[in-house]
C-alpha positions as CSV (number, residue, x, y, z in Angstrom):
1,M,0.3,-0.4,0.0
2,E,2.3,2.2,1.5
3,T,4.9,4.0,-1.4
4,A,8.3,5.4,-0.6
5,A,8.3,9.0,-0.6
6,P,10.8,11.2,-2.7
7,K,13.4,12.3,-1.0
8,G,12.4,15.2,1.6
9,R,9.2,14.5,0.8
10,I,5.9,12.8,3.7
11,S,4.3,9.8,2.6
12,E,1.1,10.0,2.5
13,D,0.5,7.2,5.4
14,W,2.4,10.0,8.0
15,L,0.5,12.9,6.1
16,A,-2.7,10.9,7.1
17,V,-1.5,10.8,10.2
18,C,-0.5,14.3,10.8
19,I,-4.0,15.9,9.1
20,G,-5.9,13.7,11.4
21,L,-4.0,14.1,14.5
22,F,-4.0,18.1,13.3
23,I,-8.7,18.0,13.2
24,F,-8.2,15.9,16.4
25,A,-6.2,18.0,18.2
26,L,-8.5,21.0,17.5
27,S,-11.4,19.5,18.2
28,L,-10.1,18.8,21.6
29,L,-10.7,22.5,22.5
30,R,-14.0,22.3,22.6
31,F,-13.1,20.9,26.6
32,S,-12.0,24.4,27.3
33,G,-15.5,25.8,26.4
34,L,-14.4,26.6,22.7
35,D,-17.2,25.4,20.0
36,I,-14.1,25.4,17.5
37,F,-16.2,23.5,14.7
38,G,-19.7,24.0,15.6
39,W,-19.7,26.3,11.9
40,T,-18.7,22.9,9.9
41,V,-21.8,21.4,7.8
42,S,-23.8,18.4,8.9
43,T,-26.4,16.8,6.2
44,K,-29.7,15.8,7.6
45,V,-32.0,13.1,5.7
46,W,-34.8,15.1,4.0
47,T,-37.8,15.4,1.8
48,Q,-37.2,19.3,1.1
49,A,-34.2,20.9,-0.4
50,S,-34.2,23.5,2.5
51,Q,-34.3,20.6,5.0
52,I,-30.2,19.4,3.8
53,L,-27.5,21.6,5.2
54,A,-27.3,23.0,8.4
55,P,-24.6,24.3,10.7
56,L,-22.9,21.5,13.5
57,S,-23.6,23.2,16.3
58,K,-26.9,25.0,17.6
59,G,-24.9,28.1,18.5
60,Y,-24.2,28.7,14.8
61,A,-28.1,28.1,13.9
62,G,-28.4,31.8,12.4
63,L,-25.7,30.6,9.9
64,P,-27.0,29.4,6.5
65,G,-26.8,25.7,5.3
66,L,-24.7,27.0,2.3
67,V,-22.4,29.2,4.0
68,S,-21.3,26.2,6.7
69,L,-20.7,24.2,3.3
70,V,-18.3,26.8,1.9
71,L,-17.0,27.6,5.1
72,T,-16.0,24.0,5.8
73,Y,-14.5,23.6,2.4
74,V,-12.3,26.0,2.8
75,F,-10.8,24.9,6.1
76,M,-10.3,21.6,4.4
77,L,-9.0,23.2,0.9
78,A,-6.2,25.0,3.2
79,V,-5.4,21.8,4.8
80,M,-5.3,19.5,2.5
81,C,-3.1,21.9,-0.1
82,V,-0.6,22.1,2.7
83,G,-0.4,18.4,2.7
84,A,-0.2,19.1,-1.2
85,R,2.6,20.6,-0.8
86,L,4.4,18.2,1.5
87,L,3.6,15.5,-0.8
88,G,5.4,17.1,-3.6
89,A,2.3,18.3,-5.9
90,D,1.6,20.7,-8.1
91,I,-0.3,23.0,-5.4
92,K,-2.5,24.6,-8.2
93,K,-3.3,21.5,-9.9
94,F,-4.3,19.9,-6.7
95,A,-6.8,22.5,-5.5
96,I,-8.4,23.0,-8.9
97,G,-9.1,18.7,-8.3
98,F,-9.6,18.9,-5.0
99,T,-12.4,21.6,-5.6
100,L,-14.0,19.5,-8.1
101,V,-14.0,16.2,-5.9
102,F,-15.2,17.9,-2.4
103,F,-17.8,19.5,-4.3
104,L,-19.2,16.1,-6.2
105,S,-18.7,13.9,-3.6
106,Y,-21.0,15.9,-1.2
107,L,-23.5,16.6,-4.0
108,C,-23.3,12.4,-3.9
109,W,-23.5,13.0,0.3
110,M,-26.6,14.8,0.2
111,G,-28.1,12.7,-2.2
112,G,-27.9,9.7,-0.6
113,H,-29.7,11.4,2.3
114,F,-33.0,11.5,0.4
115,A,-35.9,10.8,2.6
116,R,-36.4,8.0,0.3
117,I,-33.5,6.6,0.2
118,A,-32.0,6.9,3.6
119,A,-34.8,6.8,6.1
120,T,-35.2,3.5,8.0
121,P,-38.5,2.7,9.1
122,D,-38.6,3.8,12.5
123,K,-38.5,6.9,10.8
124,L,-40.6,6.9,8.3
125,K,-43.8,8.5,9.9
126,Q,-40.7,11.6,11.1
127,F,-40.9,12.4,7.4
128,N,-44.8,11.2,6.3
129,I,-43.6,9.1,3.7
130,G,-44.9,5.4,3.8
131,W,-41.9,4.0,2.2
132,S,-38.3,4.3,1.4
133,L,-35.1,2.1,0.7
134,N,-34.3,2.2,4.3
135,L,-30.6,2.2,3.6
136,T,-29.8,5.4,6.2
137,G,-27.1,8.3,5.1
138,E,-24.8,5.7,4.2
139,A,-26.2,5.6,1.1
140,G,-24.1,8.5,0.3
141,F,-20.9,6.3,-0.2
142,I,-22.8,4.4,-2.7
143,V,-23.8,7.2,-4.6
144,A,-20.3,9.1,-4.6
145,L,-18.9,5.2,-5.9
146,I,-21.2,5.2,-9.0
147,L,-20.7,8.2,-9.8
148,G,-16.9,8.0,-9.3
149,L,-16.9,4.7,-12.0
150,I,-19.1,7.1,-13.9
151,V,-16.3,10.1,-14.4
152,G,-13.3,7.2,-14.7
153,N,-14.9,5.5,-17.0
154,F,-17.1,7.3,-19.1
155,M,-15.8,11.3,-18.8
156,P,-11.3,10.9,-19.2
157,G,-11.6,14.8,-19.6
158,L,-12.8,15.5,-16.5
159,A,-10.3,12.8,-14.3
160,K,-7.7,13.4,-15.8
161,V,-8.5,17.6,-14.6
162,M,-9.1,16.1,-11.0
163,H,-5.8,13.7,-11.3
164,E,-4.0,15.6,-9.1
165,A,-6.5,14.9,-6.1
166,I,-7.4,11.5,-6.8
167,R,-6.1,10.1,-3.6
168,P,-8.2,7.2,-2.3
169,E,-5.5,6.1,0.4
170,L,-4.7,9.3,1.6
171,Y,-8.3,10.4,2.2
172,I,-9.3,6.7,3.9
173,K,-6.4,6.8,6.4
174,T,-6.7,10.1,7.7
175,A,-10.7,9.6,7.7
176,I,-9.5,6.4,9.7
177,V,-7.9,8.2,12.2
178,I,-9.9,10.2,13.0
179,L,-12.5,7.1,14.0
180,G,-10.5,6.6,16.7
181,A,-12.1,9.4,18.8
182,G,-15.7,8.9,18.2
183,L,-14.7,5.0,19.1
184,G,-13.4,5.8,22.1
185,V,-15.8,8.0,23.2
186,K,-18.5,4.7,22.4
187,A,-16.3,2.1,24.3
188,A,-16.1,4.4,27.4
189,E,-19.7,5.2,27.1
190,A,-20.4,1.6,26.6
191,L,-18.5,0.6,29.9
192,G,-20.8,3.0,31.9
193,L,-23.9,1.8,30.7
194,A,-23.3,-2.3,31.1
195,S,-20.4,-3.7,31.6
196,A,-21.8,-7.6,31.4
197,V,-22.6,-6.6,27.5
198,M,-19.0,-4.9,27.3
199,F,-17.4,-8.1,28.0
200,R,-19.7,-10.4,26.3
201,G,-19.0,-8.1,23.3
202,L,-15.4,-9.1,23.7
203,C,-15.4,-12.1,24.1
204,A,-17.9,-12.8,21.1
205,I,-15.8,-10.6,18.7
206,V,-12.3,-12.3,19.6
207,E,-13.9,-15.6,19.5
208,A,-15.7,-15.1,15.6
209,Y,-12.8,-13.5,14.6
210,L,-10.4,-15.7,14.5
211,I,-12.6,-18.3,13.3
212,Y,-14.3,-16.0,10.5
213,W,-10.8,-14.5,9.1
214,A,-9.5,-17.9,8.7
215,L,-11.9,-19.4,7.0
216,V,-12.7,-16.4,4.3
217,Y,-8.8,-16.7,3.7
218,L,-9.1,-20.6,2.7
219,V,-11.8,-20.3,0.8
220,A,-9.8,-17.4,-1.0
221,R,-7.0,-19.6,-1.0
222,K,-8.0,-23.2,-1.8
223,Y,-11.5,-22.9,-3.5
224,F,-10.8,-19.8,-5.6
225,K,-7.1,-19.2,-6.3
226,F,-5.8,-15.8,-4.8
227,S,-2.8,-15.4,-3.9
228,R,-1.7,-14.1,-0.2
229,E,-2.1,-10.8,-1.2
230,W,-5.1,-10.7,-2.3
231,A,-6.4,-13.5,0.4
232,A,-4.9,-11.4,3.6
233,P,-7.1,-7.9,2.3
234,L,-10.3,-10.0,1.7
235,A,-10.5,-12.0,4.7
236,S,-9.9,-8.9,7.5
237,G,-12.9,-6.9,4.8
238,I,-15.2,-9.5,5.3
239,S,-13.9,-10.6,8.8
240,I,-13.4,-7.4,11.2
241,C,-15.1,-4.2,9.9
242,G,-14.7,-4.1,5.6
243,V,-12.9,-0.8,4.7
244,S,-10.9,-0.1,7.5
245,A,-9.4,-3.1,7.8
246,A,-8.7,-4.1,4.2
247,I,-6.8,-0.6,4.2
248,A,-4.6,-1.6,7.0
249,T,-4.3,-4.6,6.2
250,G,-3.1,-4.2,2.5
251,G,-0.7,-1.7,4.4
252,A,0.6,-4.3,6.7
253,I,1.3,-7.0,3.2
254,R,2.5,-3.8,1.3
255,A,-0.5,-5.2,-1.0
256,R,-0.9,-3.1,-4.5
257,P,-3.4,0.0,-4.1
258,I,-6.1,-1.6,-5.6
259,I,-6.7,-4.7,-4.3
260,P,-7.8,-2.8,-1.1
261,I,-9.8,-0.1,-2.8
262,M,-11.9,-3.0,-4.4
263,V,-12.3,-5.4,-1.2
264,S,-13.8,-1.6,-0.2
265,S,-16.4,-1.5,-2.8
266,L,-17.6,-4.7,-1.8
267,V,-18.1,-4.4,1.7
268,V,-20.2,-0.9,1.2
269,I,-22.3,-3.0,-1.9
270,F,-22.8,-6.0,0.3
271,A,-23.2,-4.0,3.7
272,V,-26.2,-2.9,2.1
273,V,-27.8,-5.9,1.2
274,E,-27.2,-7.2,4.9
275,L,-28.8,-3.7,6.0
276,L,-32.1,-4.2,3.9
277,V,-32.6,-8.1,5.0
278,L,-30.9,-8.8,8.6
279,P,-33.2,-7.4,11.3
280,F,-36.4,-8.1,9.2
281,F,-35.2,-11.6,9.4
282,A,-34.4,-11.0,13.3
283,Q,-37.7,-9.7,13.9
284,H,-39.4,-13.0,12.4
285,F,-37.3,-15.8,13.9
286,F,-35.4,-14.3,17.4
287,Y,-37.7,-11.8,19.0
288,N,-37.9,-13.9,21.6
289,E,-34.3,-12.9,22.1
290,P,-33.4,-8.8,21.7
291,M,-29.6,-9.0,22.7
292,V,-29.3,-12.1,20.9
293,A,-30.7,-9.9,17.8
294,G,-28.3,-7.0,18.2
295,A,-25.3,-8.3,18.8
296,W,-25.9,-10.5,15.6
297,M,-26.0,-7.0,14.0
298,G,-22.6,-6.1,14.9
299,L,-21.2,-9.3,14.3
300,A,-22.3,-9.8,10.8
301,V,-22.6,-6.1,8.8
302,K,-19.5,-5.4,7.8
303,T,-19.6,-0.9,7.5
304,D,-20.0,1.1,10.7
305,G,-23.1,2.9,9.9
306,A,-25.0,0.1,8.5
307,A,-24.2,-2.1,12.0
308,V,-25.0,0.3,14.2
309,A,-28.4,1.0,12.0
310,S,-28.6,-2.6,11.0
311,G,-28.8,-2.6,15.8
312,A,-31.5,1.0,15.4
313,I,-34.0,-1.4,12.8
314,T,-34.0,-4.5,14.8
315,D,-34.7,-2.8,18.2
316,S,-37.9,-0.9,16.8
317,L,-38.8,-4.0,15.0
318,I,-38.5,-6.4,17.8
319,R,-40.1,-4.1,20.5
320,A,-43.0,-3.2,18.4
321,K,-43.2,-6.6,17.2
322,I,-43.1,-8.2,21.2
323,L,-45.4,-5.3,22.3
324,A,-48.0,-6.3,19.5
325,A,-47.7,-9.7,20.5
326,G,-49.2,-8.8,24.6
327,G,-45.6,-8.7,25.4
328,P,-43.6,-7.1,27.8
329,A,-42.3,-3.2,26.6
330,F,-38.5,-3.5,26.8
331,K,-36.0,-0.4,26.9
332,E,-35.4,1.4,24.0
333,G,-31.8,1.1,22.9
334,W,-30.5,-2.4,24.8
335,M,-30.4,-4.7,21.2
336,T,-28.1,-1.2,19.3
337,M,-26.2,-0.8,22.3
338,A,-25.2,-5.1,22.0
339,A,-24.7,-4.3,18.4
340,T,-22.5,-1.1,18.7
341,T,-20.5,-2.5,21.8
342,V,-19.9,-6.2,19.4
343,K,-18.9,-3.1,16.8
344,V,-16.4,-1.3,18.1
345,F,-14.3,-3.7,20.1
346,I,-14.0,-5.3,15.7
347,D,-13.3,-1.7,15.0
348,V,-10.1,-1.5,17.8
349,F,-8.7,-4.7,16.6
350,I,-8.1,-3.0,13.1
351,G,-4.3,-1.6,14.7
352,V,-3.9,-5.3,17.0
353,W,-4.5,-7.3,13.6
354,A,-2.2,-4.9,11.2
355,F,0.3,-5.3,13.7
356,V,0.0,-9.2,14.0
357,L,0.4,-9.2,9.9
358,A,3.1,-7.0,9.3
359,I,5.1,-10.0,11.9
360,I,3.6,-12.9,10.5
361,W,4.6,-11.4,6.4
362,C,7.9,-10.1,7.8
363,S,9.2,-13.0,9.7
364,V,7.4,-16.2,7.2
365,I,5.6,-15.3,4.1
366,E,8.1,-12.8,3.1
367,C,11.9,-14.0,4.7
368,K,14.1,-16.1,3.0
369,P,15.7,-18.7,3.7
370,G,18.4,-17.7,6.8
371,E,17.3,-14.8,7.2
372,R,16.0,-13.3,10.0
373,V,13.6,-10.6,10.5
374,R,14.7,-7.3,11.4
375,P,12.6,-4.7,14.1
376,G,13.3,-2.4,11.2
377,Q,11.2,-4.0,8.7
378,I,8.2,-4.6,10.2
379,W,7.9,-1.0,11.1
380,E,8.9,-0.4,7.6
381,R,5.8,-2.0,6.6
382,F,3.5,-1.3,8.9
383,P,1.3,1.8,8.6
384,K,1.7,4.4,10.3
385,F,-1.7,5.9,10.0
386,V,-3.3,2.4,12.5
387,L,-0.8,4.7,15.1
388,G,-2.7,8.1,14.5
389,Y,-6.1,5.6,15.3
390,V,-5.0,4.2,18.6
391,L,-3.7,7.7,19.4
392,T,-6.7,9.3,19.4
393,F,-8.7,6.5,20.5
394,L,-6.6,6.2,24.1
395,V,-6.7,9.7,24.4
396,L,-10.6,10.1,24.4
397,L,-10.9,6.9,26.2
398,F,-8.7,8.0,28.9
399,I,-10.5,11.4,29.2
400,C,-13.7,9.9,29.1
401,L,-13.3,7.6,31.9
402,Q,-12.0,10.5,34.4
403,S,-15.7,10.5,35.0
404,S,-19.2,10.0,33.7
405,T,-20.1,13.9,33.4
406,V,-17.4,14.1,30.8
407,L,-19.6,12.2,27.9
408,P,-21.8,15.3,26.9
409,T,-18.7,17.3,26.1
410,A,-16.3,14.2,24.5
411,K,-19.3,13.6,22.2
412,A,-19.3,17.5,21.2
413,V,-15.0,17.6,20.7
414,T,-15.8,14.0,18.1
415,G,-19.2,15.8,16.7
416,G,-17.0,18.0,14.5
417,G,-14.0,15.6,13.6
418,D,-16.6,13.1,12.8
419,V,-17.8,15.9,10.0
420,F,-14.4,15.3,8.5
421,R,-14.3,11.9,8.9
422,V,-17.6,11.4,6.8
423,I,-16.5,13.9,4.2
424,F,-13.2,11.9,3.8
425,F,-14.9,8.7,3.7
426,T,-17.6,10.0,0.6
427,L,-13.8,11.3,-0.6
428,T,-12.5,7.7,-0.6
429,F,-15.6,6.2,-2.1
430,F,-15.9,9.0,-5.0
431,T,-12.2,8.9,-5.4
432,I,-12.1,4.8,-5.9
433,G,-14.8,5.4,-8.9
434,V,-12.8,7.3,-10.4
435,V,-9.1,5.3,-10.7
436,S,-11.6,2.1,-11.2
437,N,-11.7,0.8,-15.0
438,F,-14.5,-1.3,-15.3
439,R,-12.3,-3.5,-18.1
440,K,-9.2,-3.4,-15.5
441,L,-11.3,-4.7,-12.3
442,W,-12.9,-7.5,-14.5
443,E,-9.1,-8.6,-15.4
444,E,-8.3,-8.0,-11.8
445,G,-10.9,-10.4,-10.6
446,I,-13.6,-8.7,-8.9
447,G,-15.8,-11.2,-10.4
448,R,-14.4,-13.6,-9.0
449,L,-13.8,-11.5,-5.5
450,A,-17.5,-11.1,-5.8
451,A,-17.8,-14.6,-5.5
452,V,-15.8,-15.4,-2.3
453,Y,-17.4,-12.1,-0.7
454,L,-20.8,-14.0,-1.3
455,V,-19.7,-17.4,-0.5
456,C,-18.3,-17.1,2.8
457,L,-20.7,-13.8,4.0
458,F,-24.1,-15.5,3.5
459,G,-22.7,-19.1,3.6
460,F,-21.1,-19.2,7.2
461,I,-20.1,-15.3,8.5
462,I,-23.6,-14.7,9.2
463,W,-24.1,-17.9,10.5
464,I,-21.3,-18.3,12.9
465,G,-22.3,-14.8,14.3
466,L,-25.5,-15.8,14.7
467,A,-24.8,-18.8,16.5
468,I,-21.8,-16.9,18.8
469,S,-24.4,-14.7,19.4
470,W,-26.8,-17.1,21.3
471,I,-23.2,-18.1,23.1
472,F,-22.6,-15.3,25.1
473,F,-26.5,-13.1,24.7
474,H,-28.5,-16.0,24.8
475,G,-31.1,-15.5,27.9
476,I,-30.6,-11.7,28.3
477,K,-33.3,-9.0,27.9
478,P,-33.1,-5.8,28.2
479,P,-34.6,-4.0,31.1
480,L,-38.0,-3.1,31.4
481,A,-39.4,0.3,30.2
482,S,-41.1,2.1,33.7
């Protein structure tokens, strides 16, 4: 994944750490009472255009949403142009390309939030609509990927203009560094809510992951004849949390950039399928085991947003079915919490697994006979952006564990960073599409890759996840609503 930087230049890996930590450091100023990112843009699920954009903080409620978007763009342009200079890129070409990439990507993100596309079943009444595709706002990632594919394959002139800013690896790595802070808050919040569920969730993901990864790797290697370079990112992408895990694994084993990019595309597509199917399956067959159903969403659905959304939909569907059958009224949110807790532990495991794979690839896979692995070799191939991810996670976790009263402020702190994390993710999927040539993808084997994903996901991952959820959460009920 990471290529050596020219002499005197920074690598994209280290630049992602610098940009991510810079945004994180600014967001920490919220603890001192300074609403540093309150003016940044947030996107709402909408039915009318006037509802789409708004400032993140209520303190900036008088700021028009469009102005908030422009200010967010100006801030990101300034930061990214400094980064481009450190990379040795042409600043003028980068600025023009980034402007196009930013606004095209954000239009996709806004389109994905249209209520008929994004509203989940528990939100239909709020928007006064009878149906939607139930895809959540993460549908914007899919829209961005599709538009990117159109630009990359059918609009070569536009793609050429944007070329200097088409850097999917830089965008996703920066997003992952920022992601750590939000996960730190979620982990601390779960610790305060239910330590028993946390412990069971930890046990569940360790057991599930050790089974998942080995089986997917075996299927990809033995039955579909993929090389190790392909099989490892695919196994991580399906087993942990999809995009982030595939990128981190690709960096650890020094896979070609196209490999984690292709895996990432498939992860998002299949997560949407799971989101549409699994909550209703859980409602029909497992309404008597609500915590099993919630944990299952966290183990089976492979993107953060889709997993949490699946947990929320399952929570709503099962509680409604139990009430309709004359059963007890359970407190809202506990099934969602089980899904989120399991997913947080899965995400935390990314850094650990990247380090393990870096050691294995150095000492076993690529080590020549008679050679001994040097610590420097492991460091050279270790994905540096994982360090930023771990640092932001630990800092927020430590702060939040000092006192439960800090949690509300901590959520506000990560809210500002999340604006940029979401934008970087959207930029990632748009630029992934731009660099993905249909013919080249087919030659590289995306058809076989999708077949592996389909076989593994619906052949055993979903069902192993269900079995493990049953083992650790069987018999546990949410508390009754007062």
